[in-house]
C-alpha positions as CSV (number, residue, x, y, z in Angstrom):
1,M,-34.8,83.0,-103.8
2,P,-37.4,80.4,-102.7
3,F,-34.9,77.5,-103.4
4,T,-31.5,76.4,-102.0
5,F,-29.5,74.4,-104.6
6,V,-27.0,72.0,-103.0
7,P,-24.5,70.5,-105.4
8,C,-23.9,66.8,-104.9
9,P,-20.6,64.9,-105.2
10,L,-21.2,63.8,-108.8
11,P,-21.1,66.6,-111.4
12,G,-24.5,67.9,-112.5
13,L,-26.6,66.5,-109.6
14,F,-28.3,68.9,-107.2
15,E,-30.5,68.4,-104.1
16,I,-33.0,71.3,-104.1
17,Q,-34.6,72.5,-100.9
18,P,-37.6,74.8,-101.5
19,K,-38.7,77.4,-98.9
20,V,-41.9,76.1,-97.4
21,F,-44.3,78.5,-95.8
22,A,-46.3,76.6,-93.1
23,D,-48.8,77.5,-90.4
24,S,-51.8,76.0,-88.7
25,R,-53.7,76.0,-92.0
26,G,-51.2,73.9,-93.9
27,Y,-48.3,74.9,-96.2
28,F,-47.4,76.6,-99.5
29,F,-44.2,76.4,-101.6
30,E,-43.1,76.9,-105.2
31,C,-42.1,73.5,-106.5
32,Y,-40.5,74.8,-109.7
33,S,-39.5,78.1,-111.2
34,Q,-37.9,78.2,-114.6
35,R,-36.2,81.5,-113.8
36,D,-34.7,80.3,-110.4
37,Y,-33.6,77.0,-111.8
38,A,-31.9,78.6,-114.8
39,A,-30.1,81.0,-112.5
40,A,-28.7,78.0,-110.6
41,G,-27.5,76.4,-113.9
42,I,-30.4,74.1,-114.5
43,A,-31.6,75.7,-117.8
44,V,-33.3,72.7,-119.4
45,P,-36.7,72.3,-121.1
46,F,-39.0,70.0,-119.2
47,V,-41.5,68.3,-121.6
48,Q,-43.3,65.6,-119.6
49,D,-44.5,65.2,-116.0
50,N,-45.0,61.8,-114.4
51,Q,-46.4,60.5,-111.1
52,S,-46.5,57.1,-109.5
53,R,-47.7,55.7,-106.2
54,S,-45.9,52.7,-104.6
55,V,-46.1,50.8,-101.4
56,K,-43.2,50.2,-98.9
57,G,-40.4,48.1,-100.3
58,V,-41.1,48.8,-104.0
59,L,-37.8,49.3,-105.8
60,R,-38.1,50.8,-109.3
61,G,-35.0,51.0,-111.6
62,L,-32.3,51.5,-112.4
63,H,-33.8,53.0,-115.7
64,F,-32.3,55.1,-118.5
65,Q,-33.0,55.8,-122.2
66,K,-30.0,55.2,-124.5
67,D,-30.8,57.3,-127.5
68,H,-33.2,59.8,-125.8
69,P,-31.6,60.4,-122.4
70,Q,-33.8,62.1,-119.9
71,G,-32.9,64.6,-117.3
72,K,-35.3,64.4,-114.3
73,L,-36.4,66.6,-111.5
74,V,-37.8,64.2,-108.9
75,R,-39.6,64.7,-105.6
76,T,-41.9,62.8,-103.2
77,V,-45.3,64.4,-102.8
78,F,-46.2,62.1,-100.0
79,G,-44.1,59.6,-98.1
80,E,-40.3,58.9,-98.3
81,V,-38.0,57.3,-100.9
82,F,-34.3,56.6,-101.2
83,D,-33.6,58.0,-104.7
84,V,-30.5,56.9,-106.6
85,A,-28.6,58.3,-109.7
86,V,-25.8,56.3,-111.4
87,D,-23.5,58.2,-113.7
88,I,-23.4,56.5,-117.1
89,R,-21.8,59.4,-119.0
90,P,-18.5,58.1,-120.7
91,G,-15.6,60.4,-119.8
92,S,-17.4,61.9,-116.8
93,P,-15.3,62.0,-113.6
94,G,-18.3,60.3,-111.9
95,Y,-18.6,57.5,-114.5
96,G,-19.9,54.3,-112.9
97,K,-20.5,56.0,-109.6
98,W,-23.7,56.6,-107.7
99,H,-25.3,59.1,-105.4
100,A,-28.5,58.9,-103.3
101,V,-30.8,61.4,-101.7
102,T,-33.6,60.6,-99.3
103,L,-36.7,62.5,-100.6
104,S,-39.7,63.1,-98.4
105,G,-43.1,64.8,-98.6
106,E,-42.4,66.3,-95.2
107,K,-39.2,68.1,-96.3
108,Q,-40.4,68.7,-99.9
109,N,-36.8,68.4,-101.1
110,Q,-36.1,67.5,-104.8
111,F,-33.3,65.9,-106.7
112,Y,-32.1,67.1,-110.1
113,I,-30.6,64.4,-112.3
114,P,-29.3,65.5,-115.7
115,P,-29.3,63.4,-118.8
116,G,-26.7,60.6,-118.8
117,F,-27.7,59.0,-115.5
118,A,-29.6,55.8,-114.7
119,H,-32.2,56.3,-112.0
120,G,-34.1,54.3,-109.4
121,F,-35.8,54.6,-106.1
122,L,-36.8,52.5,-103.1
123,V,-40.0,53.3,-101.1
124,L,-39.1,53.7,-97.3
125,S,-42.6,54.7,-96.0
126,D,-45.8,52.7,-96.0
127,S,-46.6,54.3,-99.3
128,A,-45.3,57.1,-101.4
129,V,-46.4,59.4,-104.2
130,F,-43.5,60.2,-106.5
131,A,-43.5,62.9,-109.1
132,Y,-41.0,64.0,-111.7
133,K,-40.4,66.2,-114.6
134,C,-38.4,64.9,-117.7
135,T,-36.3,66.7,-120.3
136,D,-37.3,64.3,-123.0
137,F,-40.4,62.2,-123.7
138,Y,-40.7,58.5,-122.7
139,H,-39.6,56.2,-125.6
140,P,-40.5,52.7,-124.5
141,E,-38.5,51.1,-127.3
142,D,-35.4,53.0,-126.0
143,E,-35.7,52.1,-122.3
144,R,-32.8,50.3,-120.8
145,G,-31.7,49.4,-117.3
146,I,-29.0,48.3,-114.9
147,V,-29.7,45.6,-112.4
148,W,-30.4,47.2,-109.0
149,N,-27.9,45.2,-107.0
150,D,-24.9,45.3,-109.4
151,P,-21.9,44.6,-107.2
152,D,-19.6,46.7,-109.5
153,I,-21.7,49.8,-108.7
154,G,-22.2,48.8,-105.1
155,I,-25.2,50.9,-104.1
156,T,-25.9,50.6,-100.4
157,W,-29.6,50.2,-100.4
158,P,-31.3,50.8,-97.0
159,D,-32.3,47.8,-94.9
160,I,-36.1,48.3,-94.4
161,G,-36.8,44.9,-92.7
162,M,-38.4,43.3,-95.7
163,E,-37.6,41.9,-99.1
164,Y,-37.7,44.5,-101.9
165,I,-40.5,44.3,-104.4
166,L,-39.4,44.6,-108.1
167,S,-41.1,44.2,-111.4
168,D,-40.0,41.2,-113.5
169,K,-38.4,43.6,-116.0
170,D,-36.3,45.3,-113.3
171,K,-35.1,42.0,-111.9
172,K,-33.7,41.0,-115.4
173,F,-31.7,44.1,-116.3
174,P,-28.1,43.4,-117.1
175,A,-25.1,44.5,-115.2
176,F,-23.3,47.8,-115.8
177,A,-20.1,46.2,-117.2
178,S,-22.0,44.2,-119.8
179,Q,-23.4,47.5,-121.3
180,F,-20.7,50.1,-120.7
181,S,-16.9,50.2,-121.0
182,A,-14.8,49.7,-117.9
183,G,-14.7,52.6,-115.5
184,T,-14.5,53.2,-111.8
185,G,-17.6,52.3,-109.8
186,G,-18.6,52.0,-106.2
187,A,-19.0,55.6,-105.3
188,Q,-20.3,56.3,-101.9
189,P,-23.2,58.8,-101.5
């Protein structure tokens, strides 16, 4: 199999490591195979692909869709990002907890985040190209978010020697507790 699927501490999350074939000419790898992902338990339809480019210090998130939750298969094509998922599934053993994976274009690793998670990332390199597949379409009227530095969640964002760059929208998202019922938070990655 050209992929290694590594379960993460929160149920449903996987770090995926593709087999990269590299030589003096460059490299080749499969970035997705429906057959191999389904065999690993990720048998979901992906309906939309997105890509963004961001500079160092850009923090995007924590985003989710309330009525049209999206599962995401995320990766960094170029550069490096600190990628975070927060479990917002009521009744989940990971409810209110977070897990992060550092994704890099050099390693070509991926992070699978099922529906029911808020998602965000911080760019660690000078710039990064970030690509992801989604299990549902983007519905702008349904987009919600959790403030990136919510103390109840307690994400340990990396110190990159500069102030983070956020959109006005992302700065104004409400706290987890104001949107969801009480649960346990503060999970360590």
